[in-house]
N, C-alpha and C positions, 0 to 999 in steps of 0.2 A: 678236865677244865679247871683252871686255876681259880683261887679265891678272888682275885681281882675281876677275871671274866664274869664270875658268877654274880659279884656285886653290880657290875655294869649292866648285865642282862636283867637283873632284878629292878634296877632302877629305870631302864628303858620300859619294862613291863609296866611298871607302877605309873610312869609318866604317860604311856599309852591309855591305860585305864582311867586315869584322872582326866586326860584329854576327852575321852569318849563320854565320860559321866558329865563333864563340863558342857559338852555340846549338848547332850540330852537335857541337861538342867536349863540351858539358855533357850532351847527350842520350846521346852515345856513352859517356861516362864513367858517367852514371847507370844506363844499360842494363847496362854491364859490372859495376858495384857490385851492382845488383840480381841478376844472374846468379850473381855470387860468393855473395851472401847466400843466394839460393836453393839453390846447392850446399851451402852450409854446414848448411842446414836439413835438406836430404836426407840428408846424411852423418849428422847428428845422429839422424834417425829410424832410420836403418839401424844406428847404434851405431858408424859409422867415422870420426867426427869427431876431427879433431886439428888444432891451431893451425898455420897455414903462413905467415902474414903477420907479419913482425916489424919494424914501422916504427911511425912516430908517426901514421900516418893514422887517421881516424875508423873505417874499416873494420877496422883491426887492434884497436881498442879494443873494437869490437862482438864480434869474433872471441874476444877474450881473456874478455870477460864471459860469452859463451855457453859457452865451454869450463868456466869456474868454475861456471856454473848446472848443466851436465850433470854435472860431477863431484860437486856436491852432491846432485843428483837420484839419482845412482847410490848414493852413501853412504846417502841416505834409503831407497832401494829395498831395499838389503841390511839395513838396521836394521829395516824393516817386515817383511821375509821372515823375519828371525831372531826378530822378536817373535811373528809368526804361529806360527812352528814352537813357540815356548816355550808358546803358548796351546793348541796342539794337544796338547802333552805334559801340560799341565796338565788339560786336559779328559779326557783319557784316564785320568790318574791319578786324578782325582776320580771318574770313572765306575767305575773299577776298585776304588777304596778304600771307597766307600760302598755299592756293590752288595750285597756279602756281609753287612755289619753289618745293614743294613735287612732283607734277606730273612731273617737270622736272628731279628730281632725280630718279624717277622710270622709266623714258623714257631713261635716259643716262645709267642707270645700265642694262636695257634690251638690249641696243645697245652694250654695253661693253660685255655683256654675249654671244653675237654672234659673237665676235671676236675670233681669234685663240690665246687663252691665255694659259699660264702655269697652271698647276694644282693648285698651289698655289693662282695664281692671280684669277682664276676662283672661288676659294673658297672665297676669299675677296669680289668679286663682288656678289657672292650669299649672303654673310652675310650682305652686304650694301643694297641689294634689300629687305631682310627680315626686317631689322631695318627701312627701309623707309615706308614699308607697314604697319608696326606697328604704325609708327608715323602718316601715313595717317588715319588709323583707329582711333586712339586716338583723333586726332584733330576732325574728323568727329563726333565722339560720343560726344565729349564735346560741340560742337556746337549745336548738336541735344538737348542734356539735357538743355543747357543754353536758347534755343529757346522755348522749352516746359515750363520751370520754369517761364520765363518772358512773356509768352503769345504770343510771336511772331508767333508760330505755334499753331494753334487752331484745337482740335479734332473735327471730325464731325461724331459721332456715328449714324448709321442708320441700319435698320432691314436687316440682311445679313445671308447667310448660313454658318454654321459653317464648314460643309464639304469642301466647297470651300477655306475657311481660312487655314484649315489643309493640303489641297492639295497643296496649294501654298508654305507653309512653309517645307513641307516634300520634295518638289522637289528641294528646295533651299539646304537643309541639306544633301541631298542623297550623293553628291561626297565625303563630309567628312566622312559620315557613310560608305560608301563603301571602302574607304581607310583604315579603321580599322576593316573591315569585321563585322560592327554593323548592326544587323537586326532592321529595324524601322517598327513597325506594327501599321496601322492606322485602329482602329474600325470604322465600318460604322455607319453613323449618318445621320439623317434628321432634326436635330434641327436647330433652328435659334435663334440669339442673337442680341443685339443692340451693334454694335462696329463700330470703324473706320477701314476699311478693311487694308488700307496701314500700319497705326501705329500698329494696333494690330497684324499683321503679323510679324513686326519687334519685338514687345515683345515676342511672342510665339517663334520666332526663336532664340531669345537670350536665352531663357530657354532651348530650344532644342539643341542649340550649346554648352551650358554647360554640358548637358546630355551626348553628343557624347564625348566631351573633357575629361570628368571624368569617362566614361565607359571603362573598358578594352577591347582590341581586342576580336573579337568574341562575345561580349555581345549583349544585346538586349534592346530595348526601345519600349514602348507600348503607344500609344496616344488614349484616348477615350473622349467621351462627354456625359454628363449626364445632363437631364433637371430637374430643380426644379421650384417651383412656381415663384420665383422671379429671379433666376440666372440659367445660363446654366454654368456648371462646365467642364472645359477641364482639364483633367488628363495627365501629362507626367511622366511616370513611367520607371525607369531605374534600372539596377542592378549593378550600378558602386560603387565608393569608399564610397558613402554616406557622411552625414554631421553630426557631433556631436551635441547633443542638445543644448549646450552652445552657438552654433553659428547660430542657426535658425533665430534669429532676427538681427544678424550682416550682414549676407550675403547680404541683401538688401541695405546696406549702400554704399554710393558712395566710390570708390577706395578700397573697403575692399577686401583682399585676405586672404584666409586661410593659415596658416603657412605651412600646409602639401601640398599646391599646389603652394607655392611661386615660384618654379622653373618652373611651367608650363606657357604656353602661355596666355595672357589676361593681362587686366588693371584693372579689378574689377568695371566695369562700366555698364556691360550688364544686371544684375538684377535689378540695380538701375533704369536703363532706362525703363526696363520692367514694374516695379512697377509704375513709374510716369505715363506710358502710360495707364495702365489698371485702376488706381484710378482716372485718369483725365475723364474716360469713365463712372465713378460710379461703377467700380468694385473693386476686391481686389484679392490678391494672398496669398496662404498658403502653407506651406511645411511640409511634413512629412518625416522623415529620421532616419535612425539609421547607425552609423558608420559602414563601410564595408559591409553593406547589401542593398544598393541602396537607392534611394530618389523618391518621388511623389511630384511634383509641381502642384498644383491645381489652375488653372486661373478661377475665377468667373466673368462672364460677365453678366450684366443685360439683361433679356429677352426683355424688353421694355424700351423706353426712358423715 
């Protein structure tokens, strides 16, 4: 082997050794950087993060930016908590300040109605009482929604009988259904689901109340329960006016009223409240409806917590 060949071989070997060392060095450095970044994230999750690298490296820049981000998150969290406390105070104040005046209006209209009044005056008193009841219902509904949204009211789902839930709700809606000669049929069920009995009864009642409201006199409503692997589905089927397809996603919005029922009683908050309650329990609501052919509202409640 000549001298030139020997020099080339030595150069190639040196180059290979340097390349291998460089690979190991960068792999070790990358691993060290990733471990450091992982520790920074773990400390951030635990709330123990603090800057410790003070140089011009890229890692130091990342650490500094992470510290700024966590500080801004902390400030935002404190502001959000403060805003939530203010909302709670406002809701409590509204509830307290409006409850007594509205109750007094209802009481005085009832007392006026018992007096010997002219036909015209009696009509005025009746109208006043009706509007006061609507105002009372609206305030009560808004307070409930606000309490749910801000976490003042917490849902406590537990394993319960669906039959008991349906019995409670149908007994509540019975007077309204009888007034319109609407038949409410409840299919027998032995199913159980995981839900808050009090609040779920309100959610189901709101949907059933809509069914009675928008079903013509002499119509019918059928309530049934079907068990699946993960959910128990409660179907409320009516033969009322139905809902057009383009409104299926709108009806669960707060204060939404379909143009064709704008003159009917209601404020458009019942279905919104029902959805908030059911979703808060880990369930969901679906609607299947054809205009002028009735509707089916399906409430899916989890079978287990």
